Structure formats: C-alpha cells, structure tokens
N, C-alpha and C positions, 0 to 999 in steps of 0.2 A: 843773466846770471853772470857771463864772460865779464859785464860794463864792472860789476861789483869785486870782481878776483881781487883788486891791488887790494882793497879794502877787506876784504877777506882774509887776505894773507897777513896783513896788518892785525888784524883781530887773534886770527893763532898764533902768531907769535905773540904776543901783549899776554896770550890765556896761559902761553906754556911759562913766558915767567909769572905765572901767579895769580895773573889780575882777572878775576870771576866776573867783570862786569864785561869782560873781552869777550868771554865765552857763551856770554847771552848772546854778542852782538852775532858771532859767526856762528851760531844757531838761527838765530833769527834771518840771516841769508841763508844759510842751506836748506832750511824746514820744507821751506812751500815745494821747491821742486821734488826733495827726498819724496814725500809725503803724493806728490802726484804722480812720481814714478812708481811706487810703492802702491797706489791704486791702482794703476794698470796691471802690475801683478797678484795683488791679494783683496783686491775690491773694497769692501767695506772694514775690514780687517785692518787696513793698511795704518790706524793709530795704534794700536796696538802692537806692531809687528816697528814700526819707528821710533816708539817709546824702547823696544828692544834692541833697537839698533846704537840708539843715544847710551843705554847703558853700556855696551860694548865701547861706542866710543870715548866715550869718557874715563871709562877706566884705560884705554891701550891711547890717550891722548899727548902723554908723554912721548907716544916712542914715533907719532906723526913728525915725518921730515919733509918738506916742499913749501909751497906756494900754494894760494887761494885755485886756482886750476889742482894742484893735484891733492885738497882738501876734499874738494865735489870728488874727485870720481874716489877718493879714497874710504870717504863716508858713505857715496853709492856701493861700493862693494860691501860694504860690510850691511847696509841695510838687504843689498840683494841675498847675501848667505840668509839672514835672516828671514827674510822674505820662503827664500826655496827653502828653508826649513819647516817653516811654518805651514807651507803646502805640502810634504812630507806625512807633517802631522795629522792634519786635517784630512787626506785624502781626496783632495776636491779639488776643481778646477776652481780658477779666479772667477773670482762672482762679481755682477755690476757694483759700481758705486763711483766715485766722484762728488765733487760739488760743482757748482760753478764759478768756486772765486781759483780754482786750480787751473789756470789758463794754457792752452795750447795753440800759443801765437808763432806765427813764422812768416817770417819780415820777408820781404822781398816781392818785388811786382809780379804780378801776371804770369805765376810759376803753378804748378799741376797740384804740386801738395800740400800747398796753402791755400787755392779754391778750395780743396776735397775738407782740410779739417776746417779751416774758415765758416764753413756753411754749415755745420755741428755743433749742439750745444756741447760741452766737456764730458757729460755724462756720456753723450751719446758717443763724441767723439772716443772715449776709452772702453767703449763698450766694444768699439768697431776695432781697435787695437787689440783688444784683448781677443778678439776672433781670429789675430793672426796667427800664424804658427810663431813656436814661443821663442825661436831666435828671431825674428824678424821684429814681434811686438816688443823683445827688450831692446833690441836696436835704435826703433823708432822711438823707444821712451827716453832711452839715455842720451839720444842725440837732440831730440825736439824737449821733453820738461826737464832732466838733468841739464841740459846745454854745456854736454862732455862734447870732444872735438872724437876725430876719427879714433885715435891711438889712445886717447886714455878709456874712450868706450871701449877699444878692442881690449885693454887692461883689466878693467873691471869684467867682462866677459869670460873673458881667458881666452880670447881668440887673435887671427892675425887683423889688423887695420881693414885691409881690404876685402876679406869676410864680411866684416860689418858693415864698410860703407854699400855691399852687396845686399844683404840681408838687410839694411834699412831701405834701398832705395826699390828693392821687390814689394816691401811691406806698403811702400807711398804708393807705389803704382794699382797693389792691389787695392788699398782703401780709392781712390782714383776711379778705379773700375768699379766698384760696390758704389759710389756714387753716383755713375754715371758718365763721369768727364772721358770727355771722346780720345780720339787719338794723339792726341798731345802729353797723353799718363805719360808714356817712355820718355817726352824730351824736355819736361820737367822738371825732370829731377836729376842736377846735373853737380859735379865735383862745385864749383860757383854757390849753388844752391846749397851746398849739405854745410858751406863754411857759415851760411848765416844761419841752419837751425840753430842751434844754440844760442843764437841773441835773442834775449827777450824782453818784456817792458812791463 
C-alpha cells in the first residue's frame, strides 16, 4: 500500500478536480485493504459496511486535504466509524469471515510476527486477530492490513502513537503464543519491524 501512495495521491487530486476515472483508481487502490480491515472488525458484513463507508467518502470527498497516505488514514477512520455503528446496531461480537485474497503479508526475515501470520490461512489469521482485545485487534489490523504507520493508526483510533504501538506489539505477541512460537516472541516485534508492517505485496 505505501508503495502506491504517490499514485493514490495523484488520483485523489485528479478526482477532486472532477476526474471520475481517477476516483475509480483511488477506490481500486484503497478498497482491498479497507475491506480486509473491516472483515477483521465485522466479519461477513464487511462489504455492506464498506459500501456505507464509500458513500460517506464520496459525499465528503471534496473536503479531504492531504496526500495518498493521508487518504488511506481518512478512509480507514470513516470505515471504522461505520463498523462501530454497525456493531452497535447489531449488538453482536465480530463474526468469522474473510477470503484467501485478503492477504496478511508481513515482510521481513525471521521475525516472530511474520512466522505467526504466514503459517495461517487469511481466514484463520483474521479469526485469531478478532479474538484479541479490541484495542490490540484494531492496532494490528490498521498497521498490517491497511498499512498505516504508527501516527496515522493513532489518529484513526484517537490514541497516542505509543499506545497504538504497544497495543499492536502485545497483540502480535499474543498471536505468537497462541501459535506456539517460543521465547523469541518478545524479540521479533521491534520498532524496526513495525516500520515494515505496512508494506504489502
């Protein structure tokens, strides 16, 4: 995602100048990660929630100011609000969902969090992430699936970057323990590893 931020920013700028095709480009860049994030929160209802989010994104599009990374954060914030509204209406816990095309890809050699999530199918990975405490699950999803950096994820969640970094660290350690990955669990999740979390292929 981060590698396409330049293309995304240019598409957003063209779309704000009235280029409808450019809005479609922005949608195609953002939607897969946004849908993966929503599947981690609302499960099988992700597509419905994403549709609601995109209606709001389109309505308020002219007010957005920022670059490609900022647009990803802005859309994630809107999607999160729609997801939380959905959960409040449904009064249910997040349900299992996800497809194999939503890839949780964590680059970096020999890191514990990479070993943990690469050993699972996407559906199983999202199921485990949904089992984390809410703050940890959202931090992991925003950093890994949406590809936001620490400060951007913190803005989406309305928290300090350090709190989000700690929540994601704890969530990844818990996932590693659930998968039976040994004592290195605390060592592989570092600030350096977090700088690579948002890179996806």
